LUMLUMDREN-2810 file (N, C-alpha, C; in Angstrom, 1 decimal):
<atoms>
<atom><aa>M</aa><ch>A</ch><at>N</at><xx>5.3</xx><yy>23.4</yy><zz>7.9</zz></atom>
<atom><aa>M</aa><ch>A</ch><at>CA</at><xx>6.1</xx><yy>22.2</yy><zz>7.8</zz></atom>
<atom><aa>M</aa><ch>A</ch><at>C</at><xx>5.6</xx><yy>21.5</yy><zz>6.5</zz></atom>
<atom><aa>A</aa><ch>A</ch><at>N</at><xx>6.6</xx><yy>21.1</yy><zz>5.7</zz></atom>
<atom><aa>A</aa><ch>A</ch><at>CA</at><xx>6.3</xx><yy>20.4</yy><zz>4.4</zz></atom>
<atom><aa>A</aa><ch>A</ch><at>C</at><xx>5.8</xx><yy>19.0</yy><zz>4.7</zz></atom>
<atom><aa>T</aa><ch>A</ch><at>N</at><xx>4.8</xx><yy>18.5</yy><zz>3.8</zz></atom>
<atom><aa>T</aa><ch>A</ch><at>CA</at><xx>4.3</xx><yy>17.1</yy><zz>3.9</zz></atom>
<atom><aa>T</aa><ch>A</ch><at>C</at><xx>5.4</xx><yy>16.2</yy><zz>3.3</zz></atom>
<atom><aa>P</aa><ch>A</ch><at>N</at><xx>5.7</xx><yy>15.1</yy><zz>4.0</zz></atom>
<atom><aa>P</aa><ch>A</ch><at>CA</at><xx>6.7</xx><yy>14.2</yy><zz>3.4</zz></atom>
<atom><aa>P</aa><ch>A</ch><at>C</at><xx>6.2</xx><yy>13.5</yy><zz>2.1</zz></atom>
<atom><aa>A</aa><ch>A</ch><at>N</at><xx>7.1</xx><yy>13.3</yy><zz>1.2</zz></atom>
<atom><aa>A</aa><ch>A</ch><at>CA</at><xx>6.7</xx><yy>12.6</yy><zz>0.0</zz></atom>
<atom><aa>A</aa><ch>A</ch><at>C</at><xx>7.3</xx><yy>11.2</yy><zz>0.0</zz></atom>
<atom><aa>R</aa><ch>A</ch><at>N</at><xx>6.5</xx><yy>10.3</yy><zz>-0.6</zz></atom>
<atom><aa>R</aa><ch>A</ch><at>CA</at><xx>6.9</xx><yy>8.9</yy><zz>-0.6</zz></atom>
<atom><aa>R</aa><ch>A</ch><at>C</at><xx>6.7</xx><yy>8.4</yy><zz>-2.1</zz></atom>
<atom><aa>T</aa><ch>A</ch><at>N</at><xx>7.3</xx><yy>7.3</yy><zz>-2.4</zz></atom>
<atom><aa>T</aa><ch>A</ch><at>CA</at><xx>7.2</xx><yy>6.7</yy><zz>-3.8</zz></atom>
<atom><aa>T</aa><ch>A</ch><at>C</at><xx>6.4</xx><yy>5.5</yy><zz>-3.8</zz></atom>
<atom><aa>C</aa><ch>A</ch><at>N</at><xx>5.4</xx><yy>5.4</yy><zz>-4.7</zz></atom>
<atom><aa>C</aa><ch>A</ch><at>CA</at><xx>4.6</xx><yy>4.2</yy><zz>-4.8</zz></atom>
<atom><aa>C</aa><ch>A</ch><at>C</at><xx>5.4</xx><yy>3.1</yy><zz>-5.5</zz></atom>
<atom><aa>V</aa><ch>A</ch><at>N</at><xx>5.4</xx><yy>1.9</yy><zz>-4.9</zz></atom>
<atom><aa>V</aa><ch>A</ch><at>CA</at><xx>6.2</xx><yy>0.8</yy><zz>-5.4</zz></atom>
<atom><aa>V</aa><ch>A</ch><at>C</at><xx>5.5</xx><yy>0.2</yy><zz>-6.7</zz></atom>
<atom><aa>G</aa><ch>A</ch><at>N</at><xx>4.3</xx><yy>0.6</yy><zz>-7.0</zz></atom>
<atom><aa>G</aa><ch>A</ch><at>CA</at><xx>3.6</xx><yy>0.1</yy><zz>-8.2</zz></atom>
<atom><aa>G</aa><ch>A</ch><at>C</at><xx>3.9</xx><yy>0.9</yy><zz>-9.4</zz></atom>
<atom><aa>C</aa><ch>A</ch><at>N</at><xx>3.8</xx><yy>2.2</yy><zz>-9.3</zz></atom>
<atom><aa>C</aa><ch>A</ch><at>CA</at><xx>4.0</xx><yy>3.1</yy><zz>-10.5</zz></atom>
<atom><aa>C</aa><ch>A</ch><at>C</at><xx>5.3</xx><yy>4.0</yy><zz>-10.4</zz></atom>
<atom><aa>R</aa><ch>A</ch><at>N</at><xx>6.0</xx><yy>3.9</yy><zz>-9.2</zz></atom>
<atom><aa>R</aa><ch>A</ch><at>CA</at><xx>7.2</xx><yy>4.7</yy><zz>-9.0</zz></atom>
<atom><aa>R</aa><ch>A</ch><at>C</at><xx>7.0</xx><yy>6.2</yy><zz>-9.0</zz></atom>
<atom><aa>T</aa><ch>A</ch><at>N</at><xx>5.8</xx><yy>6.6</yy><zz>-8.8</zz></atom>
<atom><aa>T</aa><ch>A</ch><at>CA</at><xx>5.4</xx><yy>8.1</yy><zz>-8.7</zz></atom>
<atom><aa>T</aa><ch>A</ch><at>C</at><xx>5.6</xx><yy>8.6</yy><zz>-7.3</zz></atom>
<atom><aa>R</aa><ch>A</ch><at>N</at><xx>6.2</xx><yy>9.7</yy><zz>-7.1</zz></atom>
<atom><aa>R</aa><ch>A</ch><at>CA</at><xx>6.3</xx><yy>10.4</yy><zz>-5.8</zz></atom>
<atom><aa>R</aa><ch>A</ch><at>C</at><xx>5.1</xx><yy>11.2</yy><zz>-5.6</zz></atom>
<atom><aa>R</aa><ch>A</ch><at>N</at><xx>4.5</xx><yy>11.0</yy><zz>-4.4</zz></atom>
<atom><aa>R</aa><ch>A</ch><at>CA</at><xx>3.3</xx><yy>11.7</yy><zz>-4.0</zz></atom>
<atom><aa>R</aa><ch>A</ch><at>C</at><xx>3.4</xx><yy>12.1</yy><zz>-2.5</zz></atom>
<atom><aa>E</aa><ch>A</ch><at>N</at><xx>2.5</xx><yy>13.0</yy><zz>-2.1</zz></atom>
<atom><aa>E</aa><ch>A</ch><at>CA</at><xx>2.5</xx><yy>13.3</yy><zz>-0.7</zz></atom>
<atom><aa>E</aa><ch>A</ch><at>C</at><xx>2.0</xx><yy>12.1</yy><zz>0.1</zz></atom>
<atom><aa>Q</aa><ch>A</ch><at>N</at><xx>2.7</xx><yy>11.9</yy><zz>1.2</zz></atom>
<atom><aa>Q</aa><ch>A</ch><at>CA</at><xx>2.4</xx><yy>10.7</yy><zz>2.0</zz></atom>
<atom><aa>Q</aa><ch>A</ch><at>C</at><xx>0.9</xx><yy>10.4</yy><zz>2.3</zz></atom>
<atom><aa>P</aa><ch>A</ch><at>N</at><xx>0.1</xx><yy>11.4</yy><zz>2.7</zz></atom>
<atom><aa>P</aa><ch>A</ch><at>CA</at><xx>-1.3</xx><yy>11.2</yy><zz>3.0</zz></atom>
<atom><aa>P</aa><ch>A</ch><at>C</at><xx>-2.1</xx><yy>10.6</yy><zz>1.8</zz></atom>
<atom><aa>R</aa><ch>A</ch><at>N</at><xx>-1.6</xx><yy>10.8</yy><zz>0.6</zz></atom>
<atom><aa>R</aa><ch>A</ch><at>CA</at><xx>-2.3</xx><yy>10.3</yy><zz>-0.6</zz></atom>
<atom><aa>R</aa><ch>A</ch><at>C</at><xx>-2.0</xx><yy>8.9</yy><zz>-0.9</zz></atom>
<atom><aa>L</aa><ch>A</ch><at>N</at><xx>-1.1</xx><yy>8.2</yy><zz>-0.2</zz></atom>
<atom><aa>L</aa><ch>A</ch><at>CA</at><xx>-0.7</xx><yy>6.9</yy><zz>-0.4</zz></atom>
<atom><aa>L</aa><ch>A</ch><at>C</at><xx>-1.2</xx><yy>6.0</yy><zz>0.8</zz></atom>
<atom><aa>Q</aa><ch>A</ch><at>N</at><xx>-1.3</xx><yy>4.7</yy><zz>0.5</zz></atom>
<atom><aa>Q</aa><ch>A</ch><at>CA</at><xx>-1.6</xx><yy>3.7</yy><zz>1.6</zz></atom>
<atom><aa>Q</aa><ch>A</ch><at>C</at><xx>-0.3</xx><yy>3.0</yy><zz>1.9</zz></atom>
<atom><aa>R</aa><ch>A</ch><at>N</at><xx>0.0</xx><yy>2.9</yy><zz>3.2</zz></atom>
<atom><aa>R</aa><ch>A</ch><at>CA</at><xx>1.2</xx><yy>2.2</yy><zz>3.6</zz></atom>
<atom><aa>R</aa><ch>A</ch><at>C</at><xx>0.9</xx><yy>0.7</yy><zz>4.0</zz></atom>
<atom><aa>F</aa><ch>A</ch><at>N</at><xx>1.7</xx><yy>-0.2</yy><zz>3.6</zz></atom>
<atom><aa>F</aa><ch>A</ch><at>CA</at><xx>1.6</xx><yy>-1.6</yy><zz>3.9</zz></atom>
<atom><aa>F</aa><ch>A</ch><at>C</at><xx>2.9</xx><yy>-2.1</yy><zz>4.5</zz></atom>
<atom><aa>V</aa><ch>A</ch><at>N</at><xx>2.8</xx><yy>-2.9</yy><zz>5.5</zz></atom>
<atom><aa>V</aa><ch>A</ch><at>CA</at><xx>4.0</xx><yy>-3.4</yy><zz>6.3</zz></atom>
<atom><aa>V</aa><ch>A</ch><at>C</at><xx>4.0</xx><yy>-4.9</yy><zz>6.2</zz></atom>
<atom><aa>R</aa><ch>A</ch><at>N</at><xx>5.2</xx><yy>-5.5</yy><zz>6.0</zz></atom>
<atom><aa>R</aa><ch>A</ch><at>CA</at><xx>5.4</xx><yy>-6.9</yy><zz>6.0</zz></atom>
<atom><aa>R</aa><ch>A</ch><at>C</at><xx>5.6</xx><yy>-7.4</yy><zz>7.4</zz></atom>
<atom><aa>R</aa><ch>A</ch><at>N</at><xx>4.8</xx><yy>-8.4</yy><zz>7.8</zz></atom>
<atom><aa>R</aa><ch>A</ch><at>CA</at><xx>5.0</xx><yy>-9.0</yy><zz>9.1</zz></atom>
<atom><aa>R</aa><ch>A</ch><at>C</at><xx>5.3</xx><yy>-10.5</yy><zz>8.9</zz></atom>
<atom><aa>D</aa><ch>A</ch><at>N</at><xx>5.6</xx><yy>-11.2</yy><zz>10.0</zz></atom>
<atom><aa>D</aa><ch>A</ch><at>CA</at><xx>5.9</xx><yy>-12.6</yy><zz>9.9</zz></atom>
<atom><aa>D</aa><ch>A</ch><at>C</at><xx>4.8</xx><yy>-13.4</yy><zz>9.3</zz></atom>
<atom><aa>D</aa><ch>A</ch><at>N</at><xx>3.5</xx><yy>-13.0</yy><zz>9.5</zz></atom>
<atom><aa>D</aa><ch>A</ch><at>CA</at><xx>2.4</xx><yy>-13.8</yy><zz>8.9</zz></atom>
<atom><aa>D</aa><ch>A</ch><at>C</at><xx>1.8</xx><yy>-13.2</yy><zz>7.6</zz></atom>
<atom><aa>G</aa><ch>A</ch><at>N</at><xx>2.5</xx><yy>-12.2</yy><zz>7.1</zz></atom>
<atom><aa>G</aa><ch>A</ch><at>CA</at><xx>2.1</xx><yy>-11.7</yy><zz>5.8</zz></atom>
<atom><aa>G</aa><ch>A</ch><at>C</at><xx>2.0</xx><yy>-10.1</yy><zz>5.8</zz></atom>
<atom><aa>W</aa><ch>A</ch><at>N</at><xx>1.3</xx><yy>-9.5</yy><zz>4.9</zz></atom>
<atom><aa>W</aa><ch>A</ch><at>CA</at><xx>1.2</xx><yy>-8.1</yy><zz>4.8</zz></atom>
<atom><aa>W</aa><ch>A</ch><at>C</at><xx>0.1</xx><yy>-7.6</yy><zz>5.6</zz></atom>
<atom><aa>S</aa><ch>A</ch><at>N</at><xx>0.2</xx><yy>-6.3</yy><zz>6.1</zz></atom>
<atom><aa>S</aa><ch>A</ch><at>CA</at><xx>-0.9</xx><yy>-5.7</yy><zz>6.8</zz></atom>
<atom><aa>S</aa><ch>A</ch><at>C</at><xx>-1.0</xx><yy>-4.2</yy><zz>6.4</zz></atom>
<atom><aa>A</aa><ch>A</ch><at>N</at><xx>-2.2</xx><yy>-3.7</yy><zz>6.3</zz></atom>
<atom><aa>A</aa><ch>A</ch><at>CA</at><xx>-2.3</xx><yy>-2.3</yy><zz>6.0</zz></atom>
<atom><aa>A</aa><ch>A</ch><at>C</at><xx>-2.0</xx><yy>-1.5</yy><zz>7.2</zz></atom>
<atom><aa>D</aa><ch>A</ch><at>N</at><xx>-1.3</xx><yy>-0.3</yy><zz>7.1</zz></atom>
<atom><aa>D</aa><ch>A</ch><at>CA</at><xx>-0.9</xx><yy>0.5</yy><zz>8.2</zz></atom>
<atom><aa>D</aa><ch>A</ch><at>C</at><xx>-1.5</xx><yy>1.9</yy><zz>8.0</zz></atom>
<atom><aa>G</aa><ch>A</ch><at>N</at><xx>-2.8</xx><yy>2.0</yy><zz>8.2</zz></atom>
<atom><aa>G</aa><ch>A</ch><at>CA</at><xx>-3.5</xx><yy>3.3</yy><zz>8.0</zz></atom>
<atom><aa>G</aa><ch>A</ch><at>C</at><xx>-2.9</xx><yy>4.5</yy><zz>8.8</zz></atom>
<atom><aa>A</aa><ch>A</ch><at>N</at><xx>-2.5</xx><yy>4.2</yy><zz>10.1</zz></atom>
<atom><aa>A</aa><ch>A</ch><at>CA</at><xx>-1.9</xx><yy>5.2</yy><zz>10.9</zz></atom>
<atom><aa>A</aa><ch>A</ch><at>C</at><xx>-0.5</xx><yy>5.5</yy><zz>10.6</zz></atom>
<atom><aa>R</aa><ch>A</ch><at>N</at><xx>0.2</xx><yy>4.7</yy><zz>9.8</zz></atom>
<atom><aa>R</aa><ch>A</ch><at>CA</at><xx>1.6</xx><yy>4.9</yy><zz>9.4</zz></atom>
<atom><aa>R</aa><ch>A</ch><at>C</at><xx>2.5</xx><yy>4.9</yy><zz>10.6</zz></atom>
<atom><aa>R</aa><ch>A</ch><at>N</at><xx>2.2</xx><yy>4.1</yy><zz>11.5</zz></atom>
<atom><aa>R</aa><ch>A</ch><at>CA</at><xx>3.0</xx><yy>4.0</yy><zz>12.7</zz></atom>
<atom><aa>R</aa><ch>A</ch><at>C</at><xx>3.6</xx><yy>2.6</yy><zz>13.1</zz></atom>
<atom><aa>S</aa><ch>A</ch><at>N</at><xx>3.2</xx><yy>1.6</yy><zz>12.3</zz></atom>
<atom><aa>S</aa><ch>A</ch><at>CA</at><xx>3.7</xx><yy>0.3</yy><zz>12.6</zz></atom>
<atom><aa>S</aa><ch>A</ch><at>C</at><xx>5.2</xx><yy>0.2</yy><zz>12.4</zz></atom>
<atom><aa>A</aa><ch>A</ch><at>N</at><xx>5.8</xx><yy>-0.7</yy><zz>13.2</zz></atom>
<atom><aa>A</aa><ch>A</ch><at>CA</at><xx>7.2</xx><yy>-0.9</yy><zz>13.1</zz></atom>
<atom><aa>A</aa><ch>A</ch><at>C</at><xx>7.6</xx><yy>-1.7</yy><zz>11.9</zz></atom>
<atom><aa>G</aa><ch>A</ch><at>N</at><xx>8.7</xx><yy>-1.5</yy><zz>11.4</zz></atom>
<atom><aa>G</aa><ch>A</ch><at>CA</at><xx>9.2</xx><yy>-2.3</yy><zz>10.2</zz></atom>
<atom><aa>G</aa><ch>A</ch><at>C</at><xx>9.2</xx><yy>-1.4</yy><zz>8.9</zz></atom>
<atom><aa>R</aa><ch>A</ch><at>N</at><xx>9.8</xx><yy>-2.0</yy><zz>7.9</zz></atom>
<atom><aa>R</aa><ch>A</ch><at>CA</at><xx>9.9</xx><yy>-1.4</yy><zz>6.7</zz></atom>
<atom><aa>R</aa><ch>A</ch><at>C</at><xx>8.5</xx><yy>-1.4</yy><zz>5.9</zz></atom>
<atom><aa>G</aa><ch>A</ch><at>N</at><xx>8.0</xx><yy>-0.3</yy><zz>5.6</zz></atom>
<atom><aa>G</aa><ch>A</ch><at>CA</at><xx>6.8</xx><yy>-0.2</yy><zz>4.9</zz></atom>
<atom><aa>G</aa><ch>A</ch><at>C</at><xx>7.0</xx><yy>0.2</yy><zz>3.4</zz></atom>
<atom><aa>V</aa><ch>A</ch><at>N</at><xx>6.0</xx><yy>-0.1</yy><zz>2.7</zz></atom>
<atom><aa>V</aa><ch>A</ch><at>CA</at><xx>5.9</xx><yy>0.2</yy><zz>1.3</zz></atom>
<atom><aa>V</aa><ch>A</ch><at>C</at><xx>4.6</xx><yy>1.0</yy><zz>1.0</zz></atom>
<atom><aa>Y</aa><ch>A</ch><at>N</at><xx>4.6</xx><yy>1.8</yy><zz>0.0</zz></atom>
<atom><aa>Y</aa><ch>A</ch><at>CA</at><xx>3.4</xx><yy>2.6</yy><zz>-0.3</zz></atom>
<atom><aa>Y</aa><ch>A</ch><at>C</at><xx>2.8</xx><yy>2.3</yy><zz>-1.7</zz></atom>
<atom><aa>L</aa><ch>A</ch><at>N</at><xx>1.5</xx><yy>2.4</yy><zz>-1.8</zz></atom>
<atom><aa>L</aa><ch>A</ch><at>CA</at><xx>0.8</xx><yy>2.2</yy><zz>-3.0</zz></atom>
<atom><aa>L</aa><ch>A</ch><at>C</at><xx>-0.2</xx><yy>3.3</yy><zz>-3.2</zz></atom>
<atom><aa>C</aa><ch>A</ch><at>N</at><xx>-0.4</xx><yy>3.7</yy><zz>-4.5</zz></atom>
<atom><aa>C</aa><ch>A</ch><at>CA</at><xx>-1.4</xx><yy>4.7</yy><zz>-4.8</zz></atom>
<atom><aa>C</aa><ch>A</ch><at>C</at><xx>-2.8</xx><yy>4.2</yy><zz>-4.8</zz></atom>
<atom><aa>G</aa><ch>A</ch><at>N</at><xx>-3.0</xx><yy>3.0</yy><zz>-5.3</zz></atom>
<atom><aa>G</aa><ch>A</ch><at>CA</at><xx>-4.4</xx><yy>2.4</yy><zz>-5.3</zz></atom>
<atom><aa>G</aa><ch>A</ch><at>C</at><xx>-4.4</xx><yy>1.1</yy><zz>-5.9</zz></atom>
<atom><aa>V</aa><ch>A</ch><at>N</at><xx>-5.6</xx><yy>0.6</yy><zz>-6.3</zz></atom>
<atom><aa>V</aa><ch>A</ch><at>CA</at><xx>-5.7</xx><yy>-0.8</yy><zz>-6.7</zz></atom>
<atom><aa>V</aa><ch>A</ch><at>C</at><xx>-5.0</xx><yy>-1.0</yy><zz>-8.1</zz></atom>
<atom><aa>Q</aa><ch>A</ch><at>N</at><xx>-4.9</xx><yy>0.0</yy><zz>-8.9</zz></atom>
<atom><aa>Q</aa><ch>A</ch><at>CA</at><xx>-4.2</xx><yy>-0.2</yy><zz>-10.2</zz></atom>
<atom><aa>Q</aa><ch>A</ch><at>C</at><xx>-2.7</xx><yy>-0.5</yy><zz>-9.9</zz></atom>
<atom><aa>C</aa><ch>A</ch><at>N</at><xx>-2.1</xx><yy>0.2</yy><zz>-9.0</zz></atom>
<atom><aa>C</aa><ch>A</ch><at>CA</at><xx>-0.7</xx><yy>0.0</yy><zz>-8.6</zz></atom>
<atom><aa>C</aa><ch>A</ch><at>C</at><xx>-0.5</xx><yy>-1.4</yy><zz>-7.9</zz></atom>
<atom><aa>A</aa><ch>A</ch><at>N</at><xx>-1.5</xx><yy>-1.8</yy><zz>-7.1</zz></atom>
<atom><aa>A</aa><ch>A</ch><at>CA</at><xx>-1.5</xx><yy>-3.1</yy><zz>-6.5</zz></atom>
<atom><aa>A</aa><ch>A</ch><at>C</at><xx>-1.4</xx><yy>-4.2</yy><zz>-7.6</zz></atom>
<atom><aa>G</aa><ch>A</ch><at>N</at><xx>-2.2</xx><yy>-4.0</yy><zz>-8.6</zz></atom>
<atom><aa>G</aa><ch>A</ch><at>CA</at><xx>-2.1</xx><yy>-5.0</yy><zz>-9.7</zz></atom>
<atom><aa>G</aa><ch>A</ch><at>C</at><xx>-0.8</xx><yy>-5.0</yy><zz>-10.4</zz></atom>
<atom><aa>A</aa><ch>A</ch><at>N</at><xx>-0.1</xx><yy>-3.8</yy><zz>-10.5</zz></atom>
<atom><aa>A</aa><ch>A</ch><at>CA</at><xx>1.2</xx><yy>-3.8</yy><zz>-11.1</zz></atom>
<atom><aa>A</aa><ch>A</ch><at>C</at><xx>2.3</xx><yy>-4.4</yy><zz>-10.3</zz></atom>
<atom><aa>V</aa><ch>A</ch><at>N</at><xx>2.1</xx><yy>-4.3</yy><zz>-9.0</zz></atom>
<atom><aa>V</aa><ch>A</ch><at>CA</at><xx>3.1</xx><yy>-4.9</yy><zz>-8.1</zz></atom>
<atom><aa>V</aa><ch>A</ch><at>C</at><xx>3.1</xx><yy>-6.4</yy><zz>-8.0</zz></atom>
<atom><aa>I</aa><ch>A</ch><at>N</at><xx>2.0</xx><yy>-7.0</yy><zz>-8.5</zz></atom>
<atom><aa>I</aa><ch>A</ch><at>CA</at><xx>2.0</xx><yy>-8.5</yy><zz>-8.5</zz></atom>
<atom><aa>I</aa><ch>A</ch><at>C</at><xx>3.1</xx><yy>-9.1</yy><zz>-9.2</zz></atom>
<atom><aa>K</aa><ch>A</ch><at>N</at><xx>3.5</xx><yy>-8.4</yy><zz>-10.3</zz></atom>
<atom><aa>K</aa><ch>A</ch><at>CA</at><xx>4.7</xx><yy>-8.9</yy><zz>-11.1</zz></atom>
<atom><aa>K</aa><ch>A</ch><at>C</at><xx>6.0</xx><yy>-8.7</yy><zz>-10.5</zz></atom>
<atom><aa>N</aa><ch>A</ch><at>N</at><xx>6.1</xx><yy>-7.8</yy><zz>-9.5</zz></atom>
<atom><aa>N</aa><ch>A</ch><at>CA</at><xx>7.3</xx><yy>-7.5</yy><zz>-8.8</zz></atom>
<atom><aa>N</aa><ch>A</ch><at>C</at><xx>7.7</xx><yy>-8.5</yy><zz>-7.8</zz></atom>
<atom><aa>K</aa><ch>A</ch><at>N</at><xx>8.8</xx><yy>-9.2</yy><zz>-8.0</zz></atom>
<atom><aa>K</aa><ch>A</ch><at>CA</at><xx>9.2</xx><yy>-10.3</yy><zz>-7.1</zz></atom>
<atom><aa>K</aa><ch>A</ch><at>C</at><xx>9.8</xx><yy>-9.8</yy><zz>-5.8</zz></atom>
<atom><aa>R</aa><ch>A</ch><at>N</at><xx>10.0</xx><yy>-8.5</yy><zz>-5.7</zz></atom>
<atom><aa>R</aa><ch>A</ch><at>CA</at><xx>10.5</xx><yy>-7.9</yy><zz>-4.4</zz></atom>
<atom><aa>R</aa><ch>A</ch><at>C</at><xx>9.5</xx><yy>-7.9</yy><zz>-3.3</zz></atom>
<atom><aa>F</aa><ch>A</ch><at>N</at><xx>8.3</xx><yy>-7.9</yy><zz>-3.7</zz></atom>
<atom><aa>F</aa><ch>A</ch><at>CA</at><xx>7.2</xx><yy>-7.8</yy><zz>-2.7</zz></atom>
<atom><aa>F</aa><ch>A</ch><at>C</at><xx>6.2</xx><yy>-9.0</yy><zz>-2.8</zz></atom>
<atom><aa>P</aa><ch>A</ch><at>N</at><xx>6.6</xx><yy>-10.2</yy><zz>-2.6</zz></atom>
<atom><aa>P</aa><ch>A</ch><at>CA</at><xx>5.7</xx><yy>-11.3</yy><zz>-2.8</zz></atom>
<atom><aa>P</aa><ch>A</ch><at>C</at><xx>4.4</xx><yy>-11.2</yy><zz>-1.9</zz></atom>
<atom><aa>G</aa><ch>A</ch><at>N</at><xx>3.3</xx><yy>-11.4</yy><zz>-2.5</zz></atom>
<atom><aa>G</aa><ch>A</ch><at>CA</at><xx>2.0</xx><yy>-11.4</yy><zz>-1.8</zz></atom>
<atom><aa>G</aa><ch>A</ch><at>C</at><xx>1.4</xx><yy>-10.0</yy><zz>-1.6</zz></atom>
<atom><aa>L</aa><ch>A</ch><at>N</at><xx>2.2</xx><yy>-9.0</yy><zz>-1.8</zz></atom>
<atom><aa>L</aa><ch>A</ch><at>CA</at><xx>1.7</xx><yy>-7.6</yy><zz>-1.6</zz></atom>
<atom><aa>L</aa><ch>A</ch><at>C</at><xx>0.5</xx><yy>-7.3</yy><zz>-2.5</zz></atom>
<atom><aa>G</aa><ch>A</ch><at>N</at><xx>0.7</xx><yy>-7.5</yy><zz>-3.8</zz></atom>
<atom><aa>G</aa><ch>A</ch><at>CA</at><xx>-0.3</xx><yy>-7.2</yy><zz>-4.8</zz></atom>
<atom><aa>G</aa><ch>A</ch><at>C</at><xx>-1.7</xx><yy>-7.8</yy><zz>-4.4</zz></atom>
<atom><aa>A</aa><ch>A</ch><at>N</at><xx>-1.7</xx><yy>-9.1</yy><zz>-4.2</zz></atom>
<atom><aa>A</aa><ch>A</ch><at>CA</at><xx>-3.0</xx><yy>-9.7</yy><zz>-3.9</zz></atom>
<atom><aa>A</aa><ch>A</ch><at>C</at><xx>-3.6</xx><yy>-9.2</yy><zz>-2.6</zz></atom>
<atom><aa>F</aa><ch>A</ch><at>N</at><xx>-2.8</xx><yy>-9.0</yy><zz>-1.5</zz></atom>
<atom><aa>F</aa><ch>A</ch><at>CA</at><xx>-3.3</xx><yy>-8.5</yy><zz>-0.3</zz></atom>
<atom><aa>F</aa><ch>A</ch><at>C</at><xx>-3.8</xx><yy>-7.1</yy><zz>-0.5</zz></atom>
<atom><aa>A</aa><ch>A</ch><at>N</at><xx>-3.1</xx><yy>-6.2</yy><zz>-1.2</zz></atom>
<atom><aa>A</aa><ch>A</ch><at>CA</at><xx>-3.5</xx><yy>-4.8</yy><zz>-1.4</zz></atom>
<atom><aa>A</aa><ch>A</ch><at>C</at><xx>-4.8</xx><yy>-4.7</yy><zz>-2.2</zz></atom>
<atom><aa>I</aa><ch>A</ch><at>N</at><xx>-5.0</xx><yy>-5.6</yy><zz>-3.2</zz></atom>
<atom><aa>I</aa><ch>A</ch><at>CA</at><xx>-6.2</xx><yy>-5.6</yy><zz>-4.0</zz></atom>
<atom><aa>I</aa><ch>A</ch><at>C</at><xx>-7.4</xx><yy>-5.9</yy><zz>-3.1</zz></atom>
<atom><aa>T</aa><ch>A</ch><at>N</at><xx>-7.2</xx><yy>-7.0</yy><zz>-2.3</zz></atom>
<atom><aa>T</aa><ch>A</ch><at>CA</at><xx>-8.3</xx><yy>-7.3</yy><zz>-1.3</zz></atom>
<atom><aa>T</aa><ch>A</ch><at>C</at><xx>-8.6</xx><yy>-6.2</yy><zz>-0.4</zz></atom>
<atom><aa>H</aa><ch>A</ch><at>N</at><xx>-7.5</xx><yy>-5.5</yy><zz>0.1</zz></atom>
<atom><aa>H</aa><ch>A</ch><at>CA</at><xx>-7.7</xx><yy>-4.4</yy><zz>1.0</zz></atom>
<atom><aa>H</aa><ch>A</ch><at>C</at><xx>-8.5</xx><yy>-3.3</yy><zz>0.4</zz></atom>
<atom><aa>Y</aa><ch>A</ch><at>N</at><xx>-8.1</xx><yy>-2.9</yy><zz>-0.8</zz></atom>
<atom><aa>Y</aa><ch>A</ch><at>CA</at><xx>-8.8</xx><yy>-1.8</yy><zz>-1.5</zz></atom>
<atom><aa>Y</aa><ch>A</ch><at>C</at><xx>-10.3</xx><yy>-2.2</yy><zz>-1.8</zz></atom>
<atom><aa>E</aa><ch>A</ch><at>N</at><xx>-10.5</xx><yy>-3.5</yy><zz>-2.2</zz></atom>
<atom><aa>E</aa><ch>A</ch><at>CA</at><xx>-11.9</xx><yy>-3.9</yy><zz>-2.4</zz></atom>
<atom><aa>E</aa><ch>A</ch><at>C</at><xx>-12.7</xx><yy>-3.9</yy><zz>-1.2</zz></atom>
<atom><aa>L</aa><ch>A</ch><at>N</at><xx>-12.2</xx><yy>-4.3</yy><zz>0.0</zz></atom>
<atom><aa>L</aa><ch>A</ch><at>CA</at><xx>-12.9</xx><yy>-4.2</yy><zz>1.2</zz></atom>
<atom><aa>L</aa><ch>A</ch><at>C</at><xx>-13.2</xx><yy>-2.7</yy><zz>1.6</zz></atom>
<atom><aa>Q</aa><ch>A</ch><at>N</at><xx>-12.3</xx><yy>-1.8</yy><zz>1.3</zz></atom>
<atom><aa>Q</aa><ch>A</ch><at>CA</at><xx>-12.5</xx><yy>-0.4</yy><zz>1.6</zz></atom>
<atom><aa>Q</aa><ch>A</ch><at>C</at><xx>-13.7</xx><yy>0.1</yy><zz>0.8</zz></atom>
<atom><aa>D</aa><ch>A</ch><at>N</at><xx>-13.7</xx><yy>-0.3</yy><zz>-0.5</zz></atom>
<atom><aa>D</aa><ch>A</ch><at>CA</at><xx>-14.8</xx><yy>0.1</yy><zz>-1.4</zz></atom>
<atom><aa>D</aa><ch>A</ch><at>C</at><xx>-16.1</xx><yy>-0.4</yy><zz>-0.9</zz></atom>
<atom><aa>T</aa><ch>A</ch><at>N</at><xx>-16.1</xx><yy>-1.7</yy><zz>-0.4</zz></atom>
<atom><aa>T</aa><ch>A</ch><at>CA</at><xx>-17.4</xx><yy>-2.3</yy><zz>0.1</zz></atom>
<atom><aa>T</aa><ch>A</ch><at>C</at><xx>-17.9</xx><yy>-1.5</yy><zz>1.3</zz></atom>
<atom><aa>H</aa><ch>A</ch><at>N</at><xx>-17.0</xx><yy>-1.2</yy><zz>2.2</zz></atom>
<atom><aa>H</aa><ch>A</ch><at>CA</at><xx>-17.4</xx><yy>-0.5</yy><zz>3.4</zz></atom>
<atom><aa>H</aa><ch>A</ch><at>C</at><xx>-17.8</xx><yy>0.9</yy><zz>3.1</zz></atom>
<atom><aa>M</aa><ch>A</ch><at>N</at><xx>-17.3</xx><yy>1.6</yy><zz>2.1</zz></atom>
<atom><aa>M</aa><ch>A</ch><at>CA</at><xx>-17.6</xx><yy>2.9</yy><zz>1.8</zz></atom>
<atom><aa>M</aa><ch>A</ch><at>C</at><xx>-19.0</xx><yy>3.0</yy><zz>1.1</zz></atom>
<atom><aa>S</aa><ch>A</ch><at>N</at><xx>-19.4</xx><yy>1.9</yy><zz>0.4</zz></atom>
<atom><aa>S</aa><ch>A</ch><at>CA</at><xx>-20.7</xx><yy>1.9</yy><zz>-0.3</zz></atom>
<atom><aa>S</aa><ch>A</ch><at>C</at><xx>-21.8</xx><yy>1.5</yy><zz>0.6</zz></atom>
<atom><aa>D</aa><ch>A</ch><at>N</at><xx>-21.5</xx><yy>1.0</yy><zz>1.8</zz></atom>
<atom><aa>D</aa><ch>A</ch><at>CA</at><xx>-22.6</xx><yy>0.6</yy><zz>2.8</zz></atom>
<atom><aa>D</aa><ch>A</ch><at>C</at><xx>-23.3</xx><yy>1.7</yy><zz>3.4</zz></atom>
</atoms>
């Protein structure tokens, strides 16, 4: 079975779904969806560079700042 491909909203590059992080918009803001199972429309990002690029995109208000914080926290936990 083929791995699904998704498009990063930061750089518009298509990649295999497991290589991207999914984020979901909720009533109280954005949340990371590591299991890729949360209800709602999700968006995908490659990494922190693409999170920075999406800050300028008015389609996803708040996503860039949330995603940058998410990636920084991941890096902090990985280095512990």
